[in-house]
N, C-alpha and C positions, 0 to 999 in steps of 0.2 A: 582599792587602788592605793599603792604606797605613795607617800608624798609628805611634804613638809607643810603643815597647816599652821598659819599664824592669823589669829583673829584679834585685832587690836581694839575693836569696839563692838558692842552688842546692841541690844534693843534699847530704844528710847521710849519713854511714855508718850502717849498721844499729845499733840500740841493743839492748842486752841487757835482760832483765828484763821485757819486755812493756810498757814505758811508751809512751804515745802520743808519736809522734815526727813532727816536721815533715819533709816530703820536698822539695817544690818549690813555687814560686809565681812568678807573673808578672802584669803589668798592661799591657794594650794599649788605646790610644785609637783612635778613628776617627769617621767621619761616614758614615752610610749607612742602608739598610734592607734587608729580605730577609735572606739568609744571610750572616752576618759570621763569618769563619773565623780562628781563632788556633791555631797549633801549640803543643802542650804535651806534656811528657814526664813519665810516672809511672814511678817506679823499681820494681824487682823486690823487693817486700816483701810480707809477709802482712798480712791484715786492713786492706785499704786503703779509703780514702774520698776522693772528689774533690768539692770544693766549687767552684762557679762563681758568682761574684758579678758582677752587672751593674748599673752606675749609668747612668741616662739621663734624658731629659726625657719624661715620660709625657703631655705636653700634646697636644692635637689628635688624640686617638684612638690615639696610639702605645702599643704594648705589646710584651712579649716573648712570642711564641707558642710557643716551644720551645727547648730546648738539648740538644745531643747531644755525645758523645765517642766517636770512632771509630764513629759510626753508632748507638751505644746511647743511648736517651733518658734524660735526667736528670729528676728530679722536682722540683717547686717546693717548697722548704722554707718560705720566708717572703717576703712582699712588703711593703715599707715605702714607701708612696707619700707624698711630701711633699704637704701640702695645697695648695700652689701649683702642683704639677705639675712643679716643677724640682728636680733633684737627688734623684730617687727611686732606690731600690735593690731588687734581688731577689737571693735566694740559691737556687741549684739544687744538686742533689746526686745522687751515685750511689755505691753500695758496690761494691767489687771492680772498679774500672775496669781496662780492659786495660793491661797493662804495656808500656811503650815510648813512642814518639813518634807521636802521632796528632792529628787536628784536633778542637778544640772549635768547634762551630758554634752560634752564637746567632742565632735568626731573629727579626727585628724587624718587627712589623706596623705599617703606617701609613707616613707620610712619612719621609724621611731625618732622622736625629737624631744628635747627638754622644753618644758612649757611652764607658764604660770597662769592659772585660771583664777580670776578675781571677780566674783559676783558682788553686786551691791544693790540694795533695795531702798526705795524712797517712796514717800507718800505725799498727798496733797499736790500731785502733779497733774497738769491738764491732760485729760485723756484723749482729746481730739487733736491737739497740737502740743505734744509733750516737750518738744525740743525747739530751740533756736538753731542757728547755723553752727554745725560741728566743724571744728578746725583741727587739722593735723600737721605735724612737721616731723622731720627726721634729720639725723646728723651724726657727727662723731666729735664729741667735745665733752667738757665737764658740766655744761649747763643746758640741758634740755629746756625749751621754753616755747610757748605759743600764746598769742593774744586772741582772746575770745570776745566777740561782741555780745553784750548782755544788757541787763537792765535791773533796776531795783526790784526786789521781790522774786527774782530768779535765783537759781543756784547753779554754779558751774562745777562740773565734775570732770576731773582729768585722770587719765591713766598714763603712766610712764613705763616703758619697757626698755631693757638694755641687755646687751650681751656682756657677760663676765663681771658685771657690777655686783656688789654684795650689800650696799647700803646707799642711802641718799639723804641729803638735808632737804627737807620739804620747804618749798618756797614760802616767803613771808606772806602772812595772811591766810594761808591754806591750812586746812585740818586734814591730817593723814587719816585715812579710813582703813587701809590694809596695806601690807607689804610682805614680800617673801622673795627668797632667792634659792635656787637649786644648786647648792654647793659652788657658787661662783660661776655657774654656767649661764643662767638666765635669771633676770630680775624683773619684778613688777611692783608698782605702787599705785594706789588709787587715793586721790585727795579731792577736797572740795573747798569752795570759797563762795561767799555771798555775791550775788550779781551786782554789777555796776555798768557804766557805759562801756568800758573795756576792762577785762580782767586778764591779767597775765598769770598763766599757770606755768610753774617752773619747778626746778629742783637743782641741786648742786652735788655732783659726784666728787670723790676725792682724786680722781684721775679721769682721763678722757676715755669714753666708751662709745660704742655704736648704740644709738638710742632711737626711740620713736615716742611720740606723745600725741594724744588725742584729747581735746577739750570740748565739752558739750554743755550748753546752757539748758537747764530744766526750766520749764515755764509753769507758773502756779495754776492750780485749778480755779 
């Protein structure tokens, strides 16, 4: 698959104490429909979770009909559709993904569309109750933002999608994990921040764009 691959961060060594730990992330852009394939590596760690965020235009009957990793089906965690149909985002997930390098396959129904596929893997995440309450929002402005209820020891992961944006200033206190844009057509970023009572996940564009944002608290094992 042709695309623009930007990996900002790679593997971290195993952490002691059971704290939730970032493993790997990437972002790939493209234009197409049907099965879109991205290679991704999950490290050998315990209590793993894989998130796959997809930003796309859901106009004209387009949708994400499924996501797999090494042939295993992911579940849809949240869908945040921009009211205009541009810059919509979805978050898919699976616990205990296979360890190693395998294909993430995102199946796009409908006509070809620009997209950003952003996998991220984490470990020391609770396998029975991996998430708190996921929150989404959408709008048309310079400042996508969402408030996520969390707690100390958790980790909040956010994805921001937008139409026509090319870059974003990541919100204060957040760590960018991946970002990509497809020639100014579609944009995606994944970032994270340590949990607290309420965590605001946000970013700032240089101009107003149609955007969507999803924030998810990960719970420790």
